[in-house]
C-alpha positions as protocol buffer text, in pm:
chain_id: "A"
residue {
  index: 1
  type: UNK
  ca { x: 2832 y: 948 z: 6086 }
}
residue {
  index: 2
  type: UNK
  ca { x: 3142 y: 752 z: 5876 }
}
residue {
  index: 3
  type: UNK
  ca { x: 3052 y: 480 z: 5960 }
}
residue {
  index: 4
  type: UNK
  ca { x: 2639 y: 579 z: 5894 }
}
residue {
  index: 5
  type: UNK
  ca { x: 2749 y: 636 z: 5516 }
}
residue {
  index: 6
  type: UNK
  ca { x: 2989 y: 324 z: 5467 }
}
residue {
  index: 7
  type: UNK
  ca { x: 2675 y: 158 z: 5567 }
}
residue {
  index: 8
  type: UNK
  ca { x: 2441 y: 359 z: 5370 }
}
residue {
  index: 9
  type: UNK
  ca { x: 2679 y: 329 z: 5059 }
}
residue {
  index: 10
  type: UNK
  ca { x: 2664 y: -26 z: 5064 }
}
residue {
  index: 11
  type: UNK
  ca { x: 2368 y: -111 z: 5062 }
}
residue {
  index: 12
  type: UNK
  ca { x: 2325 y: 149 z: 4776 }
}
residue {
  index: 13
  type: UNK
  ca { x: 2612 y: -58 z: 4575 }
}
residue {
  index: 14
  type: UNK
  ca { x: 2382 y: -375 z: 4674 }
}
residue {
  index: 15
  type: UNK
  ca { x: 2048 y: -282 z: 4627 }
}
residue {
  index: 16
  type: UNK
  ca { x: 2236 y: -153 z: 4222 }
}
residue {
  index: 17
  type: UNK
  ca { x: 2403 y: -498 z: 4135 }
}
residue {
  index: 18
  type: UNK
  ca { x: 2089 y: -709 z: 4309 }
}
residue {
  index: 19
  type: UNK
  ca { x: 1827 y: -437 z: 4056 }
}
residue {
  index: 20
  type: UNK
  ca { x: 2151 y: -478 z: 3740 }
}
residue {
  index: 21
  type: UNK
  ca { x: 2167 y: -860 z: 3767 }
}
residue {
  index: 22
  type: UNK
  ca { x: 1765 y: -959 z: 3794 }
}
residue {
  index: 23
  type: UNK
  ca { x: 1698 y: -698 z: 3502 }
}
residue {
  index: 24
  type: UNK
  ca { x: 1936 y: -884 z: 3334 }
}
residue {
  index: 25
  type: UNK
  ca { x: 1762 y: -1270 z: 3480 }
}
residue {
  index: 26
  type: UNK
  ca { x: 1403 y: -1091 z: 3328 }
}
residue {
  index: 27
  type: UNK
  ca { x: 1577 y: -1065 z: 2994 }
}
residue {
  index: 28
  type: UNK
  ca { x: 1751 y: -1414 z: 3002 }
}
residue {
  index: 29
  type: UNK
  ca { x: 1441 y: -1622 z: 3078 }
}
residue {
  index: 30
  type: UNK
  ca { x: 1197 y: -1473 z: 2856 }
}
residue {
  index: 31
  type: UNK
  ca { x: 1067 y: -1535 z: 2545 }
}
residue {
  index: 32
  type: UNK
  ca { x: 815 y: -1346 z: 2411 }
}
residue {
  index: 33
  type: UNK
  ca { x: 787 y: -1040 z: 2203 }
}
residue {
  index: 34
  type: UNK
  ca { x: 719 y: -729 z: 2311 }
}
residue {
  index: 35
  type: UNK
  ca { x: 400 y: -577 z: 2116 }
}
residue {
  index: 36
  type: UNK
  ca { x: 297 y: -276 z: 2172 }
}
residue {
  index: 37
  type: UNK
  ca { x: -32 y: -161 z: 2259 }
}
residue {
  index: 38
  type: UNK
  ca { x: -363 y: 40 z: 2044 }
}
residue {
  index: 39
  type: UNK
  ca { x: -442 y: 353 z: 2115 }
}
residue {
  index: 40
  type: UNK
  ca { x: -809 y: 223 z: 2106 }
}
residue {
  index: 41
  type: UNK
  ca { x: -820 y: -88 z: 2275 }
}
residue {
  index: 42
  type: UNK
  ca { x: -651 y: 140 z: 2526 }
}
residue {
  index: 43
  type: UNK
  ca { x: -836 y: 546 z: 2520 }
}
residue {
  index: 44
  type: UNK
  ca { x: -1183 y: 454 z: 2325 }
}
residue {
  index: 45
  type: UNK
  ca { x: -1382 y: 59 z: 2482 }
}
residue {
  index: 46
  type: UNK
  ca { x: -1557 y: -105 z: 2217 }
}
residue {
  index: 47
  type: UNK
  ca { x: -1886 y: 22 z: 2189 }
}
residue {
  index: 48
  type: UNK
  ca { x: -2132 y: -138 z: 1966 }
}
residue {
  index: 49
  type: UNK
  ca { x: -2176 y: -30 z: 1566 }
}
residue {
  index: 50
  type: UNK
  ca { x: -2557 y: -69 z: 1443 }
}
residue {
  index: 51
  type: UNK
  ca { x: -2536 y: -215 z: 1140 }
}
residue {
  index: 52
  type: UNK
  ca { x: -2657 y: -2 z: 846 }
}
residue {
  index: 53
  type: UNK
  ca { x: -2939 y: -160 z: 579 }
}
residue {
  index: 54
  type: UNK
  ca { x: -2835 y: -101 z: 193 }
}
residue {
  index: 55
  type: UNK
  ca { x: -2412 y: -37 z: 247 }
}
residue {
  index: 56
  type: UNK
  ca { x: -2366 y: -208 z: -50 }
}
residue {
  index: 57
  type: UNK
  ca { x: -2484 y: 152 z: -197 }
}
residue {
  index: 58
  type: UNK
  ca { x: -2209 y: 326 z: -1 }
}
residue {
  index: 59
  type: UNK
  ca { x: -1900 y: 188 z: -202 }
}
residue {
  index: 60
  type: UNK
  ca { x: -1742 y: 449 z: -337 }
}
residue {
  index: 61
  type: UNK
  ca { x: -1633 y: 448 z: -691 }
}
residue {
  index: 62
  type: UNK
  ca { x: -1278 y: 362 z: -724 }
}
residue {
  index: 63
  type: UNK
  ca { x: -1389 y: 6 z: -520 }
}
residue {
  index: 64
  type: UNK
  ca { x: -1658 y: -35 z: -734 }
}
residue {
  index: 65
  type: UNK
  ca { x: -1442 y: 40 z: -1023 }
}
residue {
  index: 66
  type: UNK
  ca { x: -1090 y: -235 z: -802 }
}
residue {
  index: 67
  type: UNK
  ca { x: -1376 y: -494 z: -741 }
}
residue {
  index: 68
  type: UNK
  ca { x: -1513 y: -521 z: -1132 }
}
residue {
  index: 69
  type: UNK
  ca { x: -1153 y: -499 z: -1300 }
}
residue {
  index: 70
  type: UNK
  ca { x: -923 y: -446 z: -1083 }
}
residue {
  index: 71
  type: UNK
  ca { x: -678 y: -822 z: -1164 }
}
residue {
  index: 72
  type: UNK
  ca { x: -902 y: -868 z: -1482 }
}
residue {
  index: 73
  type: UNK
  ca { x: -790 y: -628 z: -1789 }
}
residue {
  index: 74
  type: UNK
  ca { x: -618 y: -353 z: -1759 }
}
residue {
  index: 75
  type: UNK
  ca { x: -781 y: -10 z: -1778 }
}
residue {
  index: 76
  type: UNK
  ca { x: -620 y: 216 z: -1986 }
}
residue {
  index: 77
  type: UNK
  ca { x: -805 y: 586 z: -1802 }
}
residue {
  index: 78
  type: UNK
  ca { x: -694 y: 484 z: -1460 }
}
residue {
  index: 79
  type: UNK
  ca { x: -458 y: 177 z: -1501 }
}
residue {
  index: 80
  type: UNK
  ca { x: -109 y: 295 z: -1304 }
}
residue {
  index: 81
  type: UNK
  ca { x: 181 y: 164 z: -1535 }
}
residue {
  index: 82
  type: UNK
  ca { x: 340 y: -91 z: -1396 }
}
residue {
  index: 83
  type: UNK
  ca { x: 32 y: -271 z: -1450 }
}
residue {
  index: 84
  type: UNK
  ca { x: 203 y: -305 z: -1787 }
}
residue {
  index: 85
  type: UNK
  ca { x: 499 y: -491 z: -1666 }
}
residue {
  index: 86
  type: UNK
  ca { x: 262 y: -833 z: -1694 }
}
residue {
  index: 87
  type: UNK
  ca { x: 301 y: -836 z: -2120 }
}
residue {
  index: 88
  type: UNK
  ca { x: 598 y: -810 z: -2260 }
}
residue {
  index: 89
  type: UNK
  ca { x: 678 y: -566 z: -2419 }
}
residue {
  index: 90
  type: UNK
  ca { x: 408 y: -248 z: -2319 }
}
residue {
  index: 91
  type: UNK
  ca { x: 609 y: -174 z: -1988 }
}
residue {
  index: 92
  type: UNK
  ca { x: 795 y: 153 z: -1999 }
}
residue {
  index: 93
  type: UNK
  ca { x: 782 y: 327 z: -2296 }
}
residue {
  index: 94
  type: UNK
  ca { x: 432 y: 193 z: -2386 }
}
residue {
  index: 95
  type: UNK
  ca { x: 280 y: 250 z: -2101 }
}
residue {
  index: 96
  type: UNK
  ca { x: 412 y: 560 z: -2052 }
}
residue {
  index: 97
  type: UNK
  ca { x: 229 y: 710 z: -2394 }
}
residue {
  index: 98
  type: UNK
  ca { x: -101 y: 508 z: -2320 }
}
residue {
  index: 99
  type: UNK
  ca { x: -143 y: 696 z: -1969 }
}
residue {
  index: 100
  type: UNK
  ca { x: -55 y: 1046 z: -2081 }
}
residue {
  index: 101
  type: UNK
  ca { x: -286 y: 1004 z: -2400 }
}
residue {
  index: 102
  type: UNK
  ca { x: -570 y: 824 z: -2196 }
}
residue {
  index: 103
  type: UNK
  ca { x: -882 y: 871 z: -2182 }
}
residue {
  index: 104
  type: UNK
  ca { x: -1016 y: 680 z: -2412 }
}
residue {
  index: 105
  type: UNK
  ca { x: -1349 y: 593 z: -2530 }
}
residue {
  index: 106
  type: UNK
  ca { x: -1285 y: 271 z: -2649 }
}
residue {
  index: 107
  type: UNK
  ca { x: -984 y: -10 z: -2669 }
}
residue {
  index: 108
  type: UNK
  ca { x: -941 y: 46 z: -2997 }
}
residue {
  index: 109
  type: UNK
  ca { x: -871 y: 387 z: -2956 }
}
residue {
  index: 110
  type: UNK
  ca { x: -536 y: 358 z: -2837 }
}
residue {
  index: 111
  type: UNK
  ca { x: -399 y: 258 z: -3156 }
}
residue {
  index: 112
  type: UNK
  ca { x: -456 y: 603 z: -3283 }
}
residue {
  index: 113
  type: UNK
  ca { x: -195 y: 691 z: -3044 }
}
residue {
  index: 114
  type: UNK
  ca { x: 67 y: 963 z: -3262 }
}
residue {
  index: 115
  type: UNK
  ca { x: 317 y: 828 z: -3296 }
}
residue {
  index: 116
  type: UNK
  ca { x: 295 y: 518 z: -3236 }
}
residue {
  index: 117
  type: UNK
  ca { x: 484 y: 277 z: -3536 }
}
residue {
  index: 118
  type: UNK
  ca { x: 389 y: -44 z: -3660 }
}
residue {
  index: 119
  type: UNK
  ca { x: 592 y: -282 z: -3389 }
}
residue {
  index: 120
  type: UNK
  ca { x: 411 y: -72 z: -3126 }
}
residue {
  index: 121
  type: UNK
  ca { x: 112 y: -117 z: -3275 }
}
residue {
  index: 122
  type: UNK
  ca { x: 187 y: -449 z: -3304 }
}
residue {
  index: 123
  type: UNK
  ca { x: 275 y: -543 z: -2958 }
}
residue {
  index: 124
  type: UNK
  ca { x: -58 y: -248 z: -2879 }
}
residue {
  index: 125
  type: UNK
  ca { x: -222 y: -553 z: -3114 }
}
residue {
  index: 126
  type: UNK
  ca { x: -138 y: -874 z: -2961 }
}
residue {
  index: 127
  type: UNK
  ca { x: -223 y: -820 z: -2614 }
}
residue {
  index: 128
  type: UNK
  ca { x: -518 y: -575 z: -2715 }
}
residue {
  index: 129
  type: UNK
  ca { x: -778 y: -827 z: -2556 }
}
residue {
  index: 130
  type: UNK
  ca { x: -620 y: -741 z: -2193 }
}
residue {
  index: 131
  type: UNK
  ca { x: -750 y: -422 z: -2222 }
}
residue {
  index: 132
  type: UNK
  ca { x: -1020 y: -249 z: -2063 }
}
residue {
  index: 133
  type: UNK
  ca { x: -1206 y: 136 z: -2091 }
}
residue {
  index: 134
  type: UNK
  ca { x: -1395 y: 244 z: -1805 }
}
residue {
  index: 135
  type: UNK
  ca { x: -1549 y: 609 z: -1680 }
}
residue {
  index: 136
  type: UNK
  ca { x: -1247 y: 805 z: -1534 }
}
residue {
  index: 137
  type: UNK
  ca { x: -1209 y: 809 z: -1188 }
}
residue {
  index: 138
  type: UNK
  ca { x: -991 y: 1078 z: -991 }
}
residue {
  index: 139
  type: UNK
  ca { x: -873 y: 907 z: -664 }
}
residue {
  index: 140
  type: UNK
  ca { x: -652 y: 705 z: -945 }
}
residue {
  index: 141
  type: UNK
  ca { x: -568 y: 1001 z: -1225 }
}
residue {
  index: 142
  type: UNK
  ca { x: -492 y: 1282 z: -989 }
}
residue {
  index: 143
  type: UNK
  ca { x: -182 y: 1346 z: -947 }
}
residue {
  index: 144
  type: UNK
  ca { x: 149 y: 1132 z: -1047 }
}
residue {
  index: 145
  type: UNK
  ca { x: 3 y: 813 z: -893 }
}
residue {
  index: 146
  type: UNK
  ca { x: 0 y: 689 z: -1248 }
}
residue {
  index: 147
  type: UNK
  ca { x: 313 y: 725 z: -1329 }
}
residue {
  index: 148
  type: UNK
  ca { x: 557 y: 690 z: -1042 }
}
residue {
  index: 149
  type: UNK
  ca { x: 292 y: 543 z: -765 }
}
residue {
  index: 150
  type: UNK
  ca { x: 563 y: 434 z: -491 }
}
residue {
  index: 151
  type: UNK
  ca { x: 566 y: 98 z: -471 }
}
residue {
  index: 152
  type: UNK
  ca { x: 921 y: -85 z: -563 }
}
residue {
  index: 153
  type: UNK
  ca { x: 965 y: -378 z: -592 }
}
């Protein structure tokens, strides 16, 4: 009986060492990167989608505004404070005042902000061609996202 236990213990040890070595060899020879599977690829197989005619009308106002204005001019009624960084003298003080006093009916209304110094008005006048005004879109103006959108560089 004692001899049988020693044989079983020896086999278990041998099997354990062999398993560890085999696992280590697998790590050494593998150059593949592990990738997680997308839940949808496992749970939901591809389903054909019926294209709807006239999908251009399904765009929300925020996306429409971005398509027309984004990257071209700063929308004084909807743009985040960080967009003003690319123009010297506007960020952060003047940008914050511009956003605080929005909405504007026309671009020139930005020059009528109460409490602006002559120097600040000159800076705004210098960059006035880079501004535009559009209808306020709540997706851009609700909450504190206009002041701090959480994007840090």
